[in-house]
Each structure stands twice: as structure tokens, then as C-alpha cells.
DRENDONU-85076 format. One line per 2 residues: number of its first residue (from 1); their letters; for each residue x, y, z of C-alpha. Coordinates in steps of 0.001 Angstrom, whole numbers, plus 524288, in hexadecimal, padded with zeros to 5 digits. Layout:
residues N
NUM	a	X:Y:Z  ...;
end
This chain:
residues 327
1	mp	54C66:62181:F1F80  55545:62511:F13AB;
3	ak	55C79:632E9:F1347  554AF:63DF9:F0DE1;
5	pn	559B3:64480:F012E  55F8E:64EF9:F07D5;
7	ei	565DB:64687:F12B1  572CA:63DFA:F137C;
9	ri	57157:631FC:F1B3F  57D35:62AF6:F2155;
11	vr	57B39:61EDC:F28F4  585F3:61786:F2F26;
13	vy	58789:60C16:F39DD  5927E:60C4D:F433E;
15	da	59788:601BD:F4B22  597F2:60A5D:F578C;
17	pv	58DD7:60D1D:F623B  58636:619A8:F602F;
19	kl	58D53:6213D:F6C54  59976:61EB3:F6605;
21	vw	59522:62483:F591A  58F54:62FCF:F5EF5;
23	ev	59BBF:6322F:F6609  5A47D:631FE:F599D;
25	wt	59A80:63B64:F528B  59A62:645DE:F5E56;
27	dp	5A798:6456C:F64A6  5B133:64DFA:F5C65;
29	kh	5BD19:6453C:F5F33  5B5EE:63A4C:F585D;
31	va	5AFE3:641AE:F4E22  5BD33:64622:F49FE;
33	qw	5C1CF:638FC:F46EE  5B6F8:635C5:F3D20;
35	wg	5AEDA:64170:F37B0  5B0A0:643EA:F29E2;
37	pr	5B3FE:63D33:F1D72  5C074:634AF:F1D5C;
39	gf	5CD31:63CC7:F1D51  5C5BC:6481E:F23D2;
41	tl	5C937:64D79:F3074  5C100:654A4:F3ACE;
43	tt	5C41B:6611D:F4352  5B84B:66487:F4D59;
45	hn	5B7EF:6731A:F50D8  5ACEB:6720E:F59E4;
47	kd	5A2BE:667E1:F5D39  596E4:66A55:F666D;
49	fr	58EDF:65E31:F647B  58149:662DA:F6A38;
51	vg	574EB:667AE:F64A7  5782E:67527:F5F15;
53	gh	585A5:67225:F5EA1  58F78:67130:F545F;
55	wr	59B5D:66AC4:F4F12  5A46B:671FA:F4702;
57	yt	5B01A:66A6C:F3F74  5B90A:66A55:F33BE;
59	mh	5BAC6:65E7E:F2BC5  5C79B:65D04:F24C2;
61	gp	5C8A4:656B8:F1850  5D44E:64E5C:F1320;
63	dg	5D631:658E8:F0977  5D91F:6631D:F1392;
65	kd	5CC62:66960:F1189  5C498:66D8E:F1E3C;
67	wp	5B514:66BC8:F1F14  5AE89:673DC:F2A96;
69	ny	5A27C:66E51:F2F75  59869:6735F:F3987;
71	tr	58E48:66A62:F3FDD  5836B:66ED1:F48FD;
73	yl	57BC8:664F7:F51BC  56D9F:665BE:F5185;
75	ei	568CA:65878:F5944  571A5:64EF9:F61B4;
77	ep	56BBA:641C5:F675A  577AA:63B84:F6DA7;
79	fa	57B06:62EB9:F67D0  56EE2:62F4D:F5D88;
81	km	56E7B:63B5F:F5489  57452:647DC:F515F;
83	vy	5702A:652C8:F47FF  5786A:65DF3:F42EA;
85	dh	57A1F:667B5:F3828  58616:6663A:F30E0;
87	ga	58AF0:672C2:F29D0  59744:67AAE:F25F1;
89	sd	5A215:680D7:F2DF7  599A7:68958:F37EF;
91	en	58BD1:68A22:F3E6A  58804:694CB:F3582;
93	ap	58956:68D43:F2871  57C1B:68562:F24A8;
95	al	57CCC:67700:F2760  57E6E:66E6A:F1C66;
97	fr	57692:662F2:F20FE  5705C:65E24:F2D5D;
99	vt	57505:650EC:F32AE  56D92:646B7:F3B5A;
101	vt	5760C:63BCB:F4146  56F3F:630B1:F481C;
103	fa	575B9:625A9:F4FBF  56F76:618C7:F536F;
105	er	57643:60D3D:F5A92  5726D:5FF3B:F582E;
107	eg	57A07:5F32A:F5CF5  585C1:5FC26:F5F77;
109	kt	585D2:6027E:F5294  58209:6104D:F4F18;
111	rm	57A9B:6141D:F42A2  57D70:62141:F3F7D;
113	ei	574BB:6289E:F35BC  577B0:635E1:F30BE;
115	tm	56DA4:63E53:F2897  573C9:64BC3:F22B7;
117	al	567C6:6538D:F1D48  56A75:65D60:F13B0;
119	at	56215:667BE:F0DCF  55FF2:66154:F0141;
121	ae	561C1:653CA:EFA15  56B39:65B0A:EF08E;
123	aa	57381:65FCA:EFC92  572C3:65224:F026A;
125	eq	577BE:64C1C:EF568  582C6:656DA:EF377;
127	tr	58694:653D6:F027F  5867A:6457C:F011F;
129	rf	58E7D:6464E:EF472  59883:64FBA:EFC8A;
131	ik	598B9:64530:F07FB  59D44:63AE2:EFDD8;
133	qa	5A70E:6423A:EF719  5AC92:645DA:F040E;
135	gg	5AC95:639A8:F09D2  5A38C:63DDE:F1486;
137	ns	59DDB:630F2:F1732  5AA5E:62AB7:F1B3D;
139	tw	5A7AA:63370:F27EC  59E77:628ED:F2C94;
141	dr	5A819:61DF8:F28E5  5B305:624E0:F313D;
143	la	5A911:624A6:F3CC5  5A768:61665:F3B08;
145	ey	5B6C8:61536:F3AC7  5B7F1:61D4C:F4732;
147	la	5AD70:615E3:F4EB4  5B496:608DF:F4A80;
149	eh	5C0D2:60E01:F5030  5BC2C:6145E:F5C18;
151	pg	5B1C0:60AC7:F625C  5AF69:61444:F6D85;
153	dg	5B170:6129B:F7BB7  5B34E:605F3:F81FA;
155	qa	5B93C:5FF1F:F76C9  5C669:5FA80:F7813;
157	gr	5D105:5FFE6:F6E05  5CE1C:60681:F615D;
159	gk	5C373:600E6:F586B  5C626:5FB38:F4B4E;
161	ra	5CB72:60314:F3F8B  5C2D6:6025F:F34A1;
163	ff	5BE21:608BA:F27AA  5AF53:60B7F:F24A3;
165	ih	5A831:61059:F18C7  59A3F:61123:F16AB;
167	rs	59145:6128E:F0AC4  58264:612A3:F07E1;
169	fn	57CC8:60DC0:EFBC3  56FAC:60F19:EF5F2;
171	ap	56E53:6008F:EF41C  56710:5F4FF:EFB23;
173	ia	56FF8:5EEA0:F055B  56EA1:5E223:EFE37;
175	rv	57404:5E73F:EF22F  57F2B:5EE3A:EF8E7;
177	fe	5832D:5E175:F0000  5825A:5DAE9:EF227;
179	mw	58D66:5E42C:EED56  59600:5E0C3:EF859;
181	sn	59327:5D20C:EF970  59383:5CE85:EEA3C;
183	pe	5A1F2:5CDBB:EE550  59D1F:5D157:ED7A8;
185	yl	5975F:5DD84:EDC63  5A212:5E0D9:EE66C;
187	ak	5AC89:5E014:EDC2A  5A575:5EA07:ED402;
189	wm	5A60F:5F570:EDE03  5AF92:5F26D:EE8FB;
191	ap	5BCD5:5F690:EE0EB  5C0D6:60474:EE1AE;
193	kg	5BBAD:60CB4:ED572  5C4DA:60910:EC93A;
195	as	5C8DE:5FC35:ECF6A  5C2D2:5EDCC:ECB72;
197	mt	5C044:5E282:ED4CE  5BEBF:5D438:ED2F7;
199	mr	5BA5D:5CB49:EDDCE  5B93D:5BC53:EDFAF;
201	ge	5B44E:5B5B4:EEBD0  5A7D7:5B567:EF3C7;
203	ia	5A1DC:5BFF4:EFD91  59E59:5B6BD:F08EB;
205	pg	5A14C:5B42E:F162D  5AEA4:5AD50:F1729;
207	ks	5B0C6:5AF54:F081A  5BA80:5B7E7:F017A;
209	lh	5B9D5:5C193:EF5D3  5C635:5C4C3:EEDE2;
211	st	5C79B:5D146:EE716  5D0F6:5D65B:EDCE9;
213	mk	5CF9D:5E4AF:EDA4C  5D75A:5EB69:ECE67;
215	ge	5D96C:5FAF0:ECE44  5E33E:60657:ECEA6;
217	hg	5EA93:5FFED:EDA5A  5EC83:5F38B:ED323;
219	tl	5E68B:5E658:ED629  5E247:5E2A6:EE547;
221	hg	5DD57:5D5F2:EE935  5D3AE:5D40D:EF66E;
223	ra	5CBBC:5CAA1:EFD85  5C073:5CC21:F05E9;
225	ty	5BCB6:5C10C:F1034  5AEAC:5C24C:F1403;
227	re	5AB1C:5C0C0:F2233  59C7C:5C420:F212B;
229	vs	592FC:5C716:F15A7  585C3:5CA68:F1C2A;
231	pp	57B97:5CF29:F11CF  5701D:5D744:F1590;
233	im	564AA:5D107:F1C21  559AC:5D736:F1656;
235	se	54C27:5D8EA:F1D05  53FD6:5E07A:F1957;
237	vh	54466:5EC3A:F2223  55257:5ECC7:F1EA4;
239	ae	55F85:5E610:F1B4D  568E8:5E221:F2820;
241	qa	576D1:5E6D8:F25DF  57FB2:5DE3A:F1D6F;
243	ri	58EA3:5DCA2:F1ED1  59A20:5D7E4:F17B3;
245	vy	5A68A:5D503:F1EE4  5B399:5D0B9:F18E3;
247	eq	5C1BF:5D180:F1AF9  5C97F:5D66D:F0EBA;
249	qf	5D777:5D5FE:F0B74  5E056:5D9B0:F0080;
251	td	5E611:5CCE4:EF9D7  5EFE7:5C996:EEF9F;
253	eq	5EB0E:5C30B:EE222  5EAD7:5B683:EE849;
255	gq	5E1ED:5B9F7:EF1FA  5EBCD:5BA9A:EFD94;
257	ia	5EB18:5C638:F07FF  5F3FC:5D0FA:F0442;
259	rh	5F60C:5DF1E:F0895  5F192:5EABE:F01BC;
261	pm	5FB30:5ECF7:EF6B4  5FAF7:5FBF6:EF93B;
263	ap	5F8D9:5FC0F:F0764  601CC:5F22C:F0EAE;
265	tw	5FD3F:5F5F1:F1BFA  5EE48:5F535:F18E9;
267	pe	5E6BB:5EB47:F206B  5E686:5DD95:F1BD5;
269	tl	5D904:5DA6F:F1EC0  5CD46:5E341:F2034;
271	lt	5C0B8:5DE5B:F256A  5B522:5E519:F1C98;
273	tv	5A7DA:5E668:F21CC  59D49:5EC38:F18D8;
275	sf	5902E:5EE39:F1F83  583BD:5F065:F1775;
277	se	5786F:5F6F9:F1D5D  56A27:5FB31:F18CA;
279	ew	56864:6099C:F1BB5  55BA2:60A98:F122D;
281	sn	554B1:60018:F0A44  55DC9:60462:EFE90;
283	et	569E2:60957:F04B9  5750D:601D2:F0A36;
285	rv	5804F:605FF:F1378  58D97:5FF7D:F1190;
287	ti	59795:60092:F1CD3  5A5B9:5FB44:F19D4;
289	ew	5ADD9:5F8F5:F2423  5BD08:5F544:F2385;
291	ep	5C4DC:5F07E:F2E35  5D3A0:5EBD8:F2EAC;
293	la	5D562:5DE69:F34C0  5E151:5D9EC:F3BE6;
295	as	5E80F:5E644:F3747  5F3B4:5EC40:F3CF4;
297	er	5F2D0:5FB81:F416E  5FAC2:5FF38:F35CD;
299	ei	5F176:5F88F:F2D52  5E622:5FDEA:F3432;
301	qt	5EBF4:60BA4:F3203  5ED52:60956:F24FF;
303	fv	5DF86:6057E:F2413  5DAAF:611C7:F2AFD;
305	da	5E25D:61A5E:F23C3  5DCCF:615FC:F1682;
307	rs	5CE6F:618B5:F1BB6  5CD0F:623B5:F113D;
309	gm	5D136:61B6C:F0635  5C888:610C6:F0958;
311	tg	5BD59:6194C:F0A30  5C00F:61DD9:EFCE0;
313	gw	5C26B:60F6B:EF786  5B657:60AC2:EFCEA;
315	tt	5AE45:617AB:EF90C  5B132:61414:EEAC1;
317	sl	5ADDC:605B1:EEC7E  5A13F:60A0E:EF1F3;
319	dq	59D50:613FC:EE865  59E1E:608FD:EDE42;
321	le	59649:60075:EE6AC  58B8A:60B4E:EE610;
323	ea	58D40:60BB0:ED675  58BB9:5FCBE:ED69A;
325	ll	57FE2:5FD85:EDE57  579A0:60846:ED62E;
327	a	57C5C:5FFDE:EC98E;
end
């Protein structure tokens, strides 16, 4: 059921078994690699993961500010559920909210659902605004990236280096998919704020879409070549997940592949996978994954180092998509 007015609800599906997702949630050595918004680091002072135990830690912001945190565990069902009170810097301070996290595996993937219960609807709205301003939802994108890079025991070598960003929209899945699959709509919201974009071509498997974007950094040309365009299959109960998959590259004015004019070590080709999932009848979750293709280690490192900037760029575009859906 949808979240109550005093609740904040987050749903993610990770391409990893529940045992691994649980492990990277509960083992401090893993948690330190992904917990917190982009640009934050973490110091765990004590973590006693048991009912009645606590986790005391400090988040270090990119601006040098420290954020003490205190968590007390109330319920633990291994690989399935945890409930905890999240508070300030010590056990004597009142809890800010109660968190319930559930994990469920299906076909090798894990659905994680987080519910934060606050005292009032007003407190929930205030916290929701704070999370957005602080980039708090990027925590769950960092978790997706960490799981992709560290596939767990028994997997040869390191996994893929990817970028993830999620966003939920209060709109039907068919409408959100249309905004991604119609070039006329896509051009209106995809460019960063203050820039303009024109497109020519077709969004269909085996077809290409050429774009020209004009903004403060000059004129940029690009090409998207589509591998998959799978619209949602609607039923009386729900809509099946939809996907759009394409390779994207920078080009010159004639449409020939070119390097990023301001980043010569940027990967030449990125594989973009956009997944659409119906959370409720009028709510759609979009997951965007970027992965470099046939890239050198130097190019991959350039890509990884730019994740914070990618989050900022995609966030402004998705904000514009949200505005377009409300129009």
C-alpha cells in the first residue's frame, strides 16, 4: 500500500542476491564504502548488530562538516527485515524517526523497501525536503554501484564500474515511458537547465537519434543508438517493467564519433539502460544505469571520478521531467 502521510517510502531493486545485499548493509567494512550521499565519507565508532544493540557513526560531508548519528536496533530477521530507531549523537537523545527495511529476493534480484515513520506528516515533509537538498537518495544509488562492482564471493575479478540514479514520479508508467520514447518530449526536458536541445531520428531498436545541445559550454552533438525499446505491458493488475537501452556517444557536427570536447579521457561509448517500474497505480520508479563500453582503465577512472557531477546533471534533467509530467 502507499506510504502514510507521516512516512517516507523508498523502494529499490538490486541485481544481487539478498544474502549479498544483507551483508553489505550489516558489515561495517562494506557499509563504509557506500553509506551516505555522494561526496560523504563514514567513520563507524561502534556497531553492535543485534536486537538492543546500537550503531554509532559520524558522516563527514564534503564541506568538512561532521554529522554524528546514532542507531538502535529493535528487530532483526536475517536476510528479511530490520527495524531501528534513527537518532542524534547518543542514546539519550530522542529518536528522529523509526526505520523499517525489508528485503525479498526474486530470480536473483533483491527488492529493498525502506519506510521511515516520523511523528507527523509535517515532520515527514520537512525530512523529505532535507533529504533531497542533501542528496540523501544518492545513498541508494551508491549501494547499487557498490553491489555491481563487488558481486560477492565466487565471482571472478571485479564487477562492472557503473553509475546509477533513481527517481520516482507521481505519474502512470505509460506516461513516463512516453516522455522517454518520443523525441519531441525528450528534447524538452533532457538538456540541463538553461540549455536547449534539438533531436532528429527515431527511437526504435536498430535506429539512432542525433541531438544538438546549446548551452553555457557551447554546442555539443551526440548520438544514441537503440538496442531495446520495450514499452510497458499493461494488465488488469499491474504493468510489467519496461526498458530502453541505448549506446550513446559524442559526435561532431557531421555525426561522426568524437571525444568529449572538455574531457579527452571520457569513455567514447556509454551503455545507458533505463528501467521503468510501476510502484503503485499512479507512481513510477525510473532507474538509470550508465556503463562504459570497451573503455581503458584511465577512461573508467575518469567516469568513476565524475559520478557526483553526473548526479547533479541528471538531477536537473529529472527535475525538468517531473515538471513536464505535472504540466
